[in-house]
N, C-alpha and C positions, 0 to 999 in steps of 0.2 A: 212640629208634628207631634201629636199626642201619642205617648207610648201605648202600645197594645196591652201592656201589662202595667196597669196603673197601681195596683197593689194586690196583695194576697190576703184573702179573708181567712183568718185563723179562728176556727170555731170547734176545736178539738176538746173533748171532755178530758179533764185531768184524771178521772177515774177509769180504770180498765174494767173492773168488775166489782160489784158490791154484794156480799152475802151476809145478810143480817147486820151485825155491828162491825163486821170486817170489811175493809175496803182496800183493794189493790190499786195503787196509783202509779202512773207512769214515772213520777219523780222517784218514788221508792224503788221501783224496779230498776231504773237506770242508775240510781245511787249504788245499789248492791251489785249491779252488773260490773261496775268499775272495780270492785274488790275481787269479784270472781274472775273476770278476764285479766285483771292485773296480776293475779296469782300465777296464771299460766305464763305470762310474759316474764315475771320475776323468776319463776322456776327455770325458764330457759336461760336467763342471764346467769343465775347461780351455777347451773350445770356447766355452762361454758367456761366459768372461772374455777371449776373444781370445788365449788361450795355445795354442800348437800342441800337439795331443794326442800328438805324437811324443815329448814329454817324459815321457809316462806310461810308455813302455817303459823309459826310463832309470831313473826313480825306482822302478819295480817291482823292478828288479834290486837296487837299494840296499836296498829294503824287505825283499825275500826273504832276502838275506844277513843283514841286521841282525836280523830276527825270529828266524831259526833259530839263529844264533850266540848272540844275547842270551838267548833262551829256554833254550838248553842250558846255557850258562855260569851263568845264573841258578839253574837247578835244582841244578847241581853245587855252587855256592858258597853258596847260601842254605840248602839243605835237607840236604846231605850232604857238607860240605867235608872232614871227616876222611877219608872214604873216597877221594874223588876227588883230594885233594892227595897221597895216598900211591899212587894208581893213576891217574896223569894220562892215560895212553893210553885209559882207559875213558871219558874225556870224549867221545872221538870216536865211541863206540858209540851213536849217536843212535837207531838202530833198536831198541834195547832199551827205549826210552821215557825219559821224564824231561825235561819242558819246563816252565818257569815263566813265567807271564804277566808278573810284575814284571821279570824279566830281559828278556823280549821288549820291554817298554816302554822300558827303557834302551837296548836295541839299536836300536829304531826311532828314538829321539831322536838317537842318534849317527848313524845312517844318513841321516836327513833333514838333519842339520847338514852332513854331508859332501856330499850332493847339492846343497844350497843354496849352499854355499861354492864348489863346483866349477862350478856352472852359473848363478851370478848371480841366484839366487832369494832373496827375503827369507825368513829362517828361519821366522818366525811365520806369514807368509802361507802357506807350504807346509804347516806343521803344521795350520793352520786348515782346509785342504781335505783333508789326508790322514786326519784323525781321523774323517771321515765314512765312509771305506772301512775304517778300522780297526774301527769299530763293526760293520760288516757281517762282517768277518773274525772278530771276537770271537764273534758269534752262531753262526757256522758251527763254530768250533773247540769251543765248549761243547757243541754237538750231537755233535761227534766224541767228546768225553769221555763223553757219554751212551752212545754205541755201544760204547765201551770198558768200560762199567760201572765208571767211576772218578770220583773227586772228587764223591762224593755226601754226603748229610747224615746227621744222627743219626736214630735210630729215632723214628717218629712214627705217630699214628693218623689223620692227615688223610686224607680220602677219595681224594686224588690221589697218595698215596704210591706209591713204586715198590719192588718187591721185586727186588733185583738178584741173581738166582739164580746167575749165573756168577761172582760175587765170593766168594772163599773166605777172605778175610783178615779180614772183619768179621762173622763169624757170631756169633749169640747162642745159646748152648747147642747149638751144632752146626748151626743152621739159619739161613737168610737171613730177615731181618725187614723189614717195610715201612719205608722211609726217605724223607726229603725229597729230591726230585729237584732238587738245587741246580743241576745243570747246566742244567736247563730254566729255572729262575729267572734265572740269569745270561744265558742266551741271549735270553730275552724282554726283559730289560732292555737288552741291546745293540741289539735291534730298535727299542726305544723311543728309544734314543740316536740311532740311524741316522735315524729319521723326524724327530726334533726338530732335529738338527743340519742335516739337508738342508733342512728348511723355513726355518730361520733363514738359512742361506746363500742360498737361492733368493729370499728377500725383499730381501737387500741386495747379494749378489754382490760386485762389485769394491769396494763401499763397506762391506763387512763390517769392523767395528772390529778392528784388528790384535790377535790373541791371544784374541778373544772365544770362538770356537768351541773352540779348543784348551783354554783355561782351564776352560770349562764342562764339556767332555768329561772332563777329568782329575778335576775335583772330583766330578762325579756318579758316574763309573765307580768310582772308588776309595772313595768314601763307601759306595756300595752293596756293593762288595767287602768293606769293613770290617764291614758289618752282616751280610752273608750268611755270613761266616765263623763266626758264632755258631751257625749251623745245621749246619756241616760237621763231618765226622770229621777228625781230625788227619791231615796228609799225611805226617808223619814222627814217629818215636817220641819224639824229643827235645822235641816240642811238648806232650807229656802233662804236665798240671799247670800249664802256663803260663797266666797271666791273659789274655794276648793271644797268638795264634799268630803264626807267621812272616808269613803273608799279611797280617795286620792291622798288624803292626809295619812292614812294607815299604810299606803303603798310606798311613800317616800323613804321611811327608815329601812324598809325591806330592800328597796333598790340599792341603797348605800351599803347595806350588809352584803348583798350579793356581789356588788362591785369589789368590796374588800376581799371576799373569798376568791373571786375570779382572778383578781390581780395577784394573789398569792398561790394560785393553783400550782401544785407540783413543786413548790419552792421550799418545802420543809426538807432540809438535807437528809435528816435521819428517817424520814417517812414520806417520800415523794409520791407514792401511789396508794397509800392506805393499806389496810390489811383486813383479812377475814379468815375464819377457820377453813383451810383447804382440806375438808374432811369427807369429800364425796366418796373417794375410794375406800377410806377406812370404814365409813358407815355401811357401804355396800358389802364389804368383806364381813363385817360383823353380822349383818342381816343374813348373809349366805351361811355363815357358821351356825347361826341359830336355827335356820331351816334344816341344816344337816343333822343337828342334835335332835330336833323334833322328829325327824324322819326315821331315826334309829329305834 
């Protein structure tokens, strides 16, 4: 019996509004929404562990720079190094598109290390909390890919398939065909990670084994990424004919890194839970004292 829902026609414009040379796109809105919403979640986490939420503003800046720079350099070096090494100024043309999640991962790891070193936070303690909001951001970014009609899967007959009619690079005999909406698969998996990691943190909070959440996040995310790549169209021409594509190759070392951290989680005798400045009360008292001085 033929399914009543043969496929979903996706014909949504990637632009929300265009005013002169300025264009507001769904991808940009969802990308920034991850940082805005994530700051509220991270503030709640910090308050719950008696860490001042003022640190959230600081780490958000580090994360924003690390994510954008890492994602852009990752795309240029992993997927088209020949072109960008001969046209280095084009690396700056981020408005033309081209961001890689593996590059963003490396950028985030470096940004969090710099933040932790400069502000006396334990590196793994910070990563254990930041991956919760990274999962939220990942879910929103993959929805942005959906609105861009990009990073989708192979042709399929599943009833929830999407026909991306705005894409003209992957036509079959000149027409768009139903494909796996892999952007939705990845977005939903990130939502699952968000819920799982938050519940695990909420159960233990400051007693969370050092590295547990970060290790679990990396293993699950990049294992899923490795598997879902089998459903995806290649992102670059050079991947054609490869047994494993670039996304899968880059995922393998991250999976092993996550396993190593996960297996050692909480097993550092002198530092089983990590550390952070427990300065919420001190900062609140200092702010109250300043208000009293100003009111005199």
